C-alpha positions in Angstrom: 0.1 -0.4 -0.1 0.8 3.7 -0.8 2.2 5.9 2.1 -0.1 8.7 2.5 1.3 11.7 1.8 0.9 14.7 -0.3 2.4 13.7 -3.3 0.4 10.4 -3.3 -2.1 9.8 -6.2 -5.8 10.3 -6.4 -5.7 6.9 -8.2 -2.9 4.8 -8.7 -2.8 1.7 -10.5 0.4 -0.9 -11.5 -0.2 -3.3 -14.1 -4.0 -3.7 -13.4 -5.1 -6.4 -15.1 -8.7 -8.3 -15.4 -9.3 -12.0 -17.2 -12.8 -13.2 -17.6 -13.2 -16.7 -17.5 -10.3 -19.5 -18.1 -8.5 -21.6 -20.2 -9.0 -20.8 -24.0 -12.4 -18.9 -23.7 -10.7 -16.7 -21.4 -10.8 -12.8 -21.9 -8.3 -9.8 -21.3 -10.6 -7.0 -20.9 -7.7 -4.7 -19.0 -4.2 -5.7 -19.7 -1.9 -4.5 -17.5 -2.6 -0.8 -16.9 -0.9 2.1 -15.5 -2.8 4.9 -13.9 -1.5 8.2 -11.8 -4.3 10.5 -11.5 -3.4 14.1 -9.9 -6.6 16.4 -8.4 -8.5 17.6 -10.6 -10.5 16.2 -13.6 -9.0 13.1 -15.1 -10.3 11.6 -18.5 -10.9 8.0 -19.1 -11.4 7.4 -22.8 -11.9 5.0 -25.1 -14.4 2.9 -27.6 -16.9 0.9 -26.1 -15.8 -2.3 -25.0 -12.1 -0.9 -24.3 -11.9 -2.1 -20.8 -13.0 1.3 -19.0 -15.9 -0.2 -17.3 -13.9 -3.4 -16.0 -11.1 -1.1 -15.0 -13.4 1.0 -12.5 -15.3 -1.8 -11.2 -12.0 -2.9 -10.1 -11.2 0.6 -8.5 -14.2 0.6 -6.6 -14.2 -2.8 -5.3 -17.0 -4.1 -7.0 -14.9 -6.6 -8.9 -11.7 -8.7 -8.2 -8.2 -7.6 -9.5 -6.9 -10.5 -11.3 -3.0 -9.2 -11.4 -1.4 -6.2 -10.7 -2.6 -3.4 -8.3 -4.3 -0.4 -7.4 -5.0 2.1 -4.9 -7.3 5.2 -3.9 -5.4 7.8 -2.3 -3.0 5.5 -1.0 -5.8 3.0 0.1 -5.9 -0.4 -1.4 -8.5 -0.4 -4.2 -11.7 -2.4 -2.6 -10.7 -2.0 0.8 -13.3 -0.5 2.9 -11.2 2.9 3.8 -10.7 3.0 0.1 -14.7 2.8 -0.6 -15.7 5.8 2.2 -13.8 8.1 0.0 -15.3 7.4 -3.5 -18.1 8.9 -4.3 -19.8 6.5 -7.5 -21.9 6.9 -10.3 -22.6 3.9 -12.7 -23.5 4.2 -16.4 -26.9 3.0 -16.2 -27.9 4.1 -12.2 -30.9 2.4 -10.6 -33.4 4.4 -8.2 -35.9 3.5 -6.0 -38.6 5.3 -8.3 -41.5 5.5 -6.3 -39.2 7.9 -3.9 -38.9 11.4 -4.6 -35.6 13.1 -4.9 -35.6 14.2 -1.3 -36.5 11.0 0.2 -34.0 9.3 -2.2 -31.1 11.5 -0.7 -32.2 11.2 3.0 -31.9 7.7 2.4 -28.2 7.2 0.7 -27.2 9.7 3.2 -28.2 7.4 6.4 -26.8 4.1 4.6 -23.8 5.8 4.1 -23.7 6.5 8.1 -24.7 10.2 8.5 -27.0 10.9 11.4 -30.6 11.6 10.0 -30.2 15.3 10.8 -26.6 15.6 8.7 -28.6 13.3 6.2 -31.0 16.0 6.0 -28.9 19.1 5.6 -26.7 17.5 3.1 -29.6 16.5 1.0 -30.8 20.2 1.0 -27.2 21.5 0.0 -27.1 18.9 -3.0 -30.5 19.6 -4.4 -29.7 23.1 -3.9 -26.1 22.9 -6.2 -27.5 20.6 -8.9 -30.3 22.8 -9.5 -33.2 19.9 -8.1 -34.4 21.7 -5.1 -37.4 22.8 -6.7 -37.8 19.0 -8.0 -37.2 17.8 -4.0 -40.7 16.4 -3.7 -41.6 14.9 -7.1 -40.7 11.0 -7.4 -37.6 10.2 -9.6 -40.0 8.3 -12.2 -40.9 11.3 -13.5 -37.9 12.5 -13.6 -36.0 13.9 -17.2 -33.1 11.6 -18.0 -30.9 14.3 -17.2 -32.1 15.0 -13.4 -31.9 11.4 -12.6 -28.2 11.9 -13.7 -27.8 14.7 -11.6 -29.8 12.8 -8.5 -27.1 10.3 -9.1 -24.1 12.4 -8.9 -26.3 14.4 -5.4 -26.3 10.8 -4.2 -22.6 9.8 -5.2 -21.6 13.1 -3.3 -24.0 12.3 0.0 -20.9 11.1 2.2 -18.5 14.0 1.0 -15.8 11.6 -0.6 -12.5 12.7 -1.6 -12.6 10.9 -5.3 -15.7 11.1 -7.7 -15.7 8.3 -10.5 -18.5 8.8 -13.1 -19.0 6.4 -15.8 -20.3 7.6 -19.0 -22.5 10.2 -17.3 -23.6 11.9 -20.7 -24.4 8.6 -22.4 -28.6 8.9 -22.0 -28.7 12.4 -22.6 -30.0 14.8 -25.1 -27.5 17.9 -26.3 -28.9 19.8 -23.3 -28.5 17.9 -20.5 -25.1 16.8 -21.7 -24.4 20.4 -21.5 -25.6 20.9 -18.1 -23.9 17.6 -16.4 -20.7 18.9 -18.0 -21.1 21.9 -16.1 -21.8 20.4 -12.7 -18.7 18.4 -13.5 -16.4 21.2 -13.8 -18.3 22.9 -11.0 -17.7 20.1 -8.5 -14.1 19.5 -9.8 -13.1 22.5 -7.4 -14.0 20.5 -4.2 -13.7 16.8 -5.0 -11.1 15.1 -7.7 -13.2 13.6 -10.4 -12.2 10.5 -12.6 -15.0 10.4 -15.8 -15.0 7.5 -18.0 -16.3 8.3 -22.1 -16.1 7.4 -25.4 -17.1 11.0 -26.1 -13.9 12.8 -26.8 -15.7 15.5 -27.3 -17.2 16.4 -23.7 -13.9 15.0 -22.4 -12.1 18.0 -24.4 -14.4 20.0 -22.2 -13.8 18.7 -18.9 -10.4 17.5 -18.5 -6.8 18.8 -18.4 -5.3 15.0 -18.1 -6.3 11.9 -19.9 -5.8 8.1 -20.7 -7.2 6.7 -23.5 -7.6 2.7 -23.7 -8.4 0.5 -25.8 -8.8 -3.4 -26.4 -7.9 -2.9 -22.5 -4.4 -1.7 -23.2 -3.6 2.2 -22.5 -2.2 3.7 -25.8 -1.5 7.0 -24.6 -2.1 8.8 -21.0 -0.9 12.8 -20.9 -2.5 16.5 -20.4 -4.5 17.4 -23.6 -2.5 19.8 -24.8 0.6 17.8 -24.8 -1.2 15.5 -26.4 -2.2 18.0 -29.4 1.6 19.3 -29.9 2.9 16.0 -30.2 0.3 14.0 -32.2 -0.8 16.4 -34.9 -3.1 14.8 -38.0 -0.7 13.7 -40.6 -0.2 16.8 -43.4 -2.2 14.6 -45.5 -5.0 14.9 -44.2 -5.2 18.1 -43.1 -8.4 20.4 -44.2 -8.6 24.0 -44.7 -11.5 25.5 -44.3 -12.2 28.8 -47.0 -15.4 31.1 -46.9 -15.8 33.6 -49.5 -18.5 35.6 -51.0 -18.8 33.2 -53.8 -17.6 30.0 -53.0 -18.8 28.1 -56.0 -16.9 30.6 -57.9 -13.5 29.6 -56.3 -13.8 26.3 -55.5 -13.9 25.9 -59.5 -10.5 27.6 -59.7 -9.3 25.8 -57.1 -10.3 22.0 -58.8 -8.1 23.2 -61.1 -4.9 23.3 -58.8 -2.3 20.6 -58.8 -1.2 21.5 -55.0 -4.5 20.3 -54.0 -5.8 16.7 -53.6 -9.4 17.5 -52.9 -12.0 20.5 -52.5 -15.5 21.0 -52.0 -18.1 22.5 -50.2 -19.5 21.0 -47.3 -22.8 20.2 -47.1 -23.2 21.6 -43.2 -21.5 24.9 -43.1 -21.7 25.4 -46.7 -18.0 26.3 -47.0 -15.4 25.7 -49.0 -12.9 22.7 -47.8 -9.4 21.7 -48.9 -7.6 18.6 -48.6 -3.7 20.4 -50.0 -0.9 18.6 -50.9 1.0 21.9 -50.3 0.0 24.3 -47.6 2.1 27.0 -48.2 1.6 26.9 -52.4 -2.2 27.1 -51.3 -1.4 30.1 -49.0 0.4 32.0 -51.4 -2.0 31.4 -54.0 -5.8 32.1 -52.1 -4.9 36.2 -52.1 -4.6 36.2 -55.7 -7.5 34.5 -56.0 -9.3 36.7 -54.2 -8.2 39.9 -55.9 -8.9 38.5 -59.3 -12.3 37.3 -58.6 -13.3 40.4 -56.7 -14.6 38.4 -53.9 -14.8 38.9 -50.1 -12.9 36.9 -47.7 -14.7 35.9 -45.1 -13.1 32.6 -43.3 -9.3 31.2 -44.1 -8.0 28.7 -41.7 -6.8 25.2 -40.6 -9.1 24.1 -37.7 -7.3 22.9 -34.4 -7.1 19.4 -34.2 -9.4 18.0 -31.8 -8.9 15.4 -29.8 -11.1 12.7 -31.4 -9.0 13.5 -34.6 -6.2 12.5 -32.6 -7.5 9.6 -31.0 -8.6 8.0 -34.2 -5.5 8.5 -35.8 -3.9 6.5 -32.8 -6.7 3.6 -33.2 -5.6 3.2 -36.6 -2.1 3.6 -36.3 -2.6 1.1 -33.3 -4.5 -1.4 -35.8 -2.1 -1.1 -38.7 0.9 -2.1 -36.3 -0.4 -5.5 -35.2 
């Protein structure tokens, strides 16, 4: 067990492994992964079936560890001490639907060891913080999916944990519900460290500074999002340039004749010209002359920032090709 001190990671694993079954039919869901989480929000991302939920279930003590080690703030994962400092929201939380939100949180609070008066006080605080106070007497079965996720987060926080673990917290929500949960997580991260699992990379990018990418049970990358973007820019032959003018149809006809362009098209969604260049510098030199010669207004000419999703897809493709 790690010794408790200021440098102790929030979550730490060494060669953590989970194997289901035995012999030829066994499945290695998690394969010797190492994680070291600092305070704040840490993204744990990967496609469905990558091993995220199995990892989380080992961290919270819901399933046994086949091999390796794991700890929560220096306490062995699965131990009573570790469980006491974890708040957990599963991917598909279940509730007593006939209870109101307030009744449910009071009940969970008392189950967590709080005195009745403490549970009631904490319940009201969390209902207010997560904007559910107006629905406190409504039965949970009448809640929207977004409200259910927020009451689930409140239940995970009722005993004042030091680390909040969330497994796909936005997976069943509409865009408005997703935005609300992301905002809640960012606010909560000021008070408690959050380990959030997701396959929706754009949302991880909004919430996190540090991420761990996992695929087929193995870690493929772990770093800050900023460093990942610096080190893993998209290959030159996949760079897209966006161009928008007052007459895109006229400009794109000339672009199609240029030998320094691999492909160009007008996107159906944004109605702008998208360019796949062979030579970016030649394109940059040609655009001003084309704008002047065609007497059109230049509205936009840029290379969009590489998204975490673009990088992840590239890394996954490289991982497949190297096998």
